[in-house]
C-alpha positions in Angstrom: 67.9 80.2 98.8 64.8 79.5 96.8 61.7 79.2 98.6 59.1 78.4 96.1 60.1 74.2 95.7 57.4 73.2 93.6 56.9 75.1 90.7 55.5 75.3 87.5 57.5 76.8 83.9 55.7 77.5 81.2 57.3 77.1 77.7 55.8 79.6 74.8 56.5 78.8 71.2 54.8 79.1 67.8 53.0 76.4 65.7 55.5 73.2 65.8 58.6 75.4 66.9 59.7 72.3 68.7 59.7 70.1 65.2 60.8 73.0 62.9 63.3 74.6 65.5 64.7 71.7 66.6 64.3 68.3 65.8 64.3 69.2 62.0 67.2 72.3 62.4 70.1 69.2 63.0 70.2 66.4 61.2 73.6 65.0 62.6 74.7 65.3 65.6 78.0 67.6 66.0 75.8 70.8 65.5 72.9 70.2 68.0 75.4 69.3 70.6 77.9 72.6 69.4 74.3 74.9 69.8 74.0 73.0 73.7 77.8 74.1 74.2 76.9 77.9 73.2 74.7 78.1 75.0 76.8 77.0 78.5 79.0 80.0 76.7 76.5 82.5 76.7 75.6 81.3 80.5 79.5 82.2 81.6 80.9 78.9 82.0 84.3 78.2 82.6 84.2 74.7 81.6 81.1 72.6 79.7 81.6 69.0 80.6 79.9 66.3 77.1 79.3 62.8 77.5 78.2 60.4 75.2 80.0 56.9 75.5 79.6 54.3 72.7 76.0 52.6 72.4 75.1 55.3 75.6 71.5 55.2 76.5 71.5 59.1 77.7 74.3 62.2 76.4 75.0 64.7 79.2 75.9 68.3 78.8 77.1 69.8 82.0 78.3 73.3 82.5 79.3 75.5 85.4 77.4 78.6 84.5 75.5 81.6 85.6 72.5 78.6 85.9 69.2 79.9 86.0 66.4 80.9 88.9 62.6 80.4 88.2 61.6 83.4 87.3 65.0 83.3 84.7 64.0 79.9 83.3 60.1 81.2 82.6 61.1 84.9 81.2 64.2 83.7 79.5 64.8 79.7 79.0 61.0 78.8 78.3 60.2 81.5 75.1 61.0 80.3 72.3 62.5 82.2 69.0 62.5 85.9 70.4 65.1 88.1 70.8 68.1 86.2 73.3 67.9 88.6 76.2 71.8 89.8 77.3 73.3 88.4 80.0 75.0 90.4 83.0 78.4 89.9 82.7 80.1 87.7 86.3 82.2 89.1 88.4 85.8 88.0 87.0 85.2 87.3 83.5 85.6 89.7 80.2 81.8 90.5 78.3 81.2 87.7 75.7 79.2 88.5 72.9 76.1 86.1 72.8 76.6 83.5 69.8 73.2 82.4 70.1 70.7 85.1 69.3 66.4 83.8 69.1 66.6 81.5 71.9 66.5 78.0 69.8 69.8 76.6 70.5 67.5 74.3 74.0 65.4 72.6 71.1 68.9 71.1 69.8 67.7 68.7 72.5 65.3 67.3 70.6 67.4 66.2 67.9 69.3 64.2 70.1 66.7 62.7 72.0 62.9 62.1 72.8 63.0 64.0 75.9 65.5 65.1 78.9 65.9 66.2 82.2 67.4 69.6 83.7 69.3 70.6 86.5 70.1 74.0 87.2 71.1 75.8 90.0 72.3 79.6 90.7 74.9 80.9 92.8 72.0 81.8 95.5 70.1 78.4 95.5 71.2 75.6 98.2 69.7 72.9 95.5 69.7 72.3 92.4 66.2 73.4 90.7 64.7 69.8 88.2 62.2 69.1 85.0 61.9 67.4 81.9 60.4 67.9 78.9 59.1 65.5 76.6 58.6 65.8 72.8 55.5 64.2 72.5 53.9 66.3 74.9 55.7 69.3 73.5 54.3 69.4 70.5 50.7 68.5 71.3 49.8 71.9 72.4 50.0 74.7 69.8 51.8 77.8 72.1 52.0 76.6 75.3 53.5 73.3 77.3 53.4 73.9 80.9 56.2 71.3 83.5 56.2 71.0 87.0 59.6 72.1 88.6 60.6 71.3 92.0 64.3 71.4 94.3 66.3 68.4 94.7 70.1 66.7 95.3 71.7 66.0 91.9 71.1 61.6 91.3 74.0 59.3 91.2 74.2 59.7 87.7 75.5 63.9 88.2 77.0 63.7 91.9 80.7 64.5 90.0 78.9 67.8 89.4 78.6 68.0 93.1 81.6 70.2 93.2 79.9 73.2 90.9 78.4 76.0 92.4 75.8 76.8 90.1 75.5 75.4 86.5 73.1 74.0 83.9 72.8 70.0 83.7 71.1 68.6 80.6 70.4 65.3 80.3 69.0 63.8 77.4 67.4 60.6 76.9 65.8 57.8 74.1 68.4 59.4 71.3 67.5 59.4 68.0 70.8 58.4 66.7 72.8 55.5 67.6 77.1 56.6 69.1 79.6 54.6 67.9 83.2 54.6 68.4 83.3 56.6 64.7 80.5 59.2 66.1 82.8 59.9 69.1 86.1 60.2 67.2 83.8 62.6 64.5 82.8 65.3 67.7 85.9 65.9 68.3 86.9 67.1 64.9 83.7 68.7 64.3 83.1 69.9 68.2 86.8 71.8 67.6 86.0 72.6 63.9 82.6 74.7 65.3 84.5 77.3 67.6 87.1 78.9 67.6 88.3 79.8 70.8 91.2 80.5 73.3 90.7 78.7 76.5 93.8 81.2 77.8 92.0 84.1 76.7 88.3 83.2 77.7 88.5 80.8 80.8 86.5 78.6 78.4 87.0 74.7 78.5 85.2 71.8 76.5 85.5 68.1 77.1 84.3 65.6 75.8 84.3 62.1 77.8 86.6 63.7 80.5 88.6 65.0 77.8 89.6 68.6 76.6 88.9 69.6 73.1 91.4 72.3 71.7 89.0 74.7 70.4 91.8 77.1 69.6 93.0 75.6 66.6 91.9 73.4 63.2 93.4 70.2 62.7 94.3 71.2 59.3 96.4 73.8 60.2 99.4 71.1 60.4 98.7 70.7 56.7 98.9 74.5 55.6 102.0 75.4 53.4 100.4 78.6 52.3 97.6 81.4 53.4 96.7 85.0 52.7 95.2 87.1 55.3 93.2 90.3 55.9 92.6 92.5 59.0 95.4 90.2 60.7 98.5 91.2 62.1 101.3 89.3 61.0 102.3 87.7 64.7 98.0 87.6 64.8 97.8 85.0 61.7 101.1 83.2 62.9 99.5 82.3 65.8 96.6 81.4 65.0 97.6 79.0 62.2 100.7 77.7 64.3 103.6 79.5 61.5 105.9 79.3 64.4 106.0 75.5 64.6 106.0 75.1 60.9 106.8 76.6 57.7 104.2 78.5 56.1 104.2 81.1 53.8 102.3 83.8 54.7 100.9 86.4 52.7 99.2 89.7 53.1 96.5 90.4 51.1 96.5 93.0 48.3 93.5 94.8 47.7 94.8 96.3 44.3 94.8 93.2 42.7 90.7 93.2 43.0 89.6 94.7 39.4 86.1 95.2 40.4 86.2 98.7 42.1 82.6 98.3 44.4 84.5 95.1 45.8 88.0 96.4 46.6 85.6 99.4 48.8 83.7 97.0 50.5 86.9 94.8 51.9 88.8 97.9 53.1 85.7 98.8 54.8 84.8 95.8 56.2 88.5 95.5 57.4 89.4 98.8 58.3 85.7 99.8 59.7 83.7 95.8 60.7 87.0 95.0 62.0 86.6 91.8 59.2 89.1 88.6 59.7 90.1 86.0 57.7 92.6 84.2 55.2 92.4 81.7 52.4 95.4 79.4 51.5 96.3 76.0 50.2 97.3 72.5 51.9 100.1 69.6 50.1 97.8 67.2 49.4 93.5 67.6 48.9 93.3 64.6 50.9 94.7 66.2 54.3 91.4 68.3 54.3 89.6 65.6 53.6 91.1 63.8 56.4 89.9 66.2 59.1 86.5 66.6 57.5 87.3 70.1 55.5 86.4 69.0 51.9 87.9 72.6 50.3 85.5 75.0 52.4 86.1 78.4 53.4 83.4 78.8 56.6 82.6 81.7 58.7 82.7 82.2 62.4 80.2 84.7 64.2 81.2 85.4 68.1 83.7 82.6 68.2 81.2 79.9 66.3 81.1 78.3 63.6 78.0 80.1 61.1 78.2 79.1 57.8 80.7 75.4 56.6 81.0 76.5 53.0 80.2 80.4 52.6 81.0 79.8 49.0 78.5 76.5 48.4 76.4 78.7 45.8 79.9 79.4 43.7 81.5 76.6 43.4 85.1 77.4 41.3 85.7 73.7 39.5 89.9 74.7 39.0 91.6 71.7 40.3 93.4 73.9 42.1 90.5 75.1 44.2 90.5 71.5 46.1 93.8 72.7 47.9 91.8 75.3 48.8 90.8 75.9 52.5 89.8 79.3 54.9 88.2 80.6 57.7 87.0 84.2 58.0 85.7 86.3 61.7 82.4 88.4 61.0 81.5 89.2 64.7 79.8 92.1 63.0 77.5 90.2 61.2 75.4 89.6 64.3 74.6 93.3 65.2 75.0 94.8 61.5 72.3 92.2 60.6 68.9 91.5 61.6 69.2 87.6 61.5 72.1 87.0 59.4 71.7 83.2 59.6 69.4 81.2 57.2 65.6 80.0 58.6 67.4 76.1 58.6 70.3 77.4 60.8 72.7 76.2 58.7 74.2 79.1 57.1 74.7 82.4 56.6 71.8 84.2 54.4 72.5 85.4 50.5 69.8 87.6 50.6 71.0 89.8 53.2 73.1 92.5 52.0 75.7 92.7 53.7 76.0 88.7 53.9 76.2 89.0 50.0 78.8 91.5 50.4 81.3 89.7 52.5 80.5 86.1 50.0 81.8 88.4 46.9 84.7 89.8 48.8 85.7 86.1 50.1 85.2 84.8 46.6 87.5 87.5 45.0 90.2 86.6 47.7 89.6 82.9 46.3 89.7 83.0 42.8 93.1 85.6 43.6 94.8 82.9 45.7 94.4 79.9 42.9 95.2 82.3 40.3 
């Protein structure tokens, strides 16, 4: 049981980090919420509950992860922009490679609202540790911001989470964007698209307003009629795209079709040595991609979280056939091989990184083959 009931948590950050790393990084709700969900995944939660209702006055993100002690709050949570410390794998869980890298995901709350409250508890605590953070006060000091914390019971608003023996709950207030029925419908699709997690193998489930969100497949899978793939076995790609449920022509990619020897060597190395997996395919009608929130883009995932929504955005293809093309690549190796493969805006992969550049050219080559 924690004994120091009332204690200070000291946030340390670079100048105006809350503005640049939180408020201005996420211009819409889905990527900001995805950052908070990723933090729950990294904390080995088996379930995360997001509540965001029409005309809502607050957003709740609650998980049953490991929770944080006061010492951990000061040593991990309150340090912004530093390399994320590795978590010890809890008993009964398989190791999870972290989705977050720089410890800035917590600041996504400031993209959603002007202030937020936190309740957290570890398995050794009998009560929840509470503190609140206000954006206006957070940005007043250039380097340090102290908040008072205390131990307390959950308020009536959060009573349903009393069953959690440990966890982390964020309640965001004074929302910066209105919530409509369309917002919620879009969130279901966008959150599903931002992760690739099989709940039956990862012991992780996401609920939006009480309904489970399927994180193992994207909506446009049901519209696929062809896909060429690399790195996957035939059974893996069938399972991923649901080929057992409907007719999809699946063709393993032939490396020999690549004319550029350097790209051919890069692809062979990325697949055999780095574990790259991916596919590019086509749908029956372009509108099927737009309906499902993907405008003929090829996306890249790192550690099961989307890292780039359109990895070929700087390599546009004007052929009409490109409107039918969609793809996904899983490049977990980038999280360890590259110092930081994500751009400073956190909106996509950094093409200036040599590893990213190699990947982009490989994907571009595969897309050209599929279009041709």
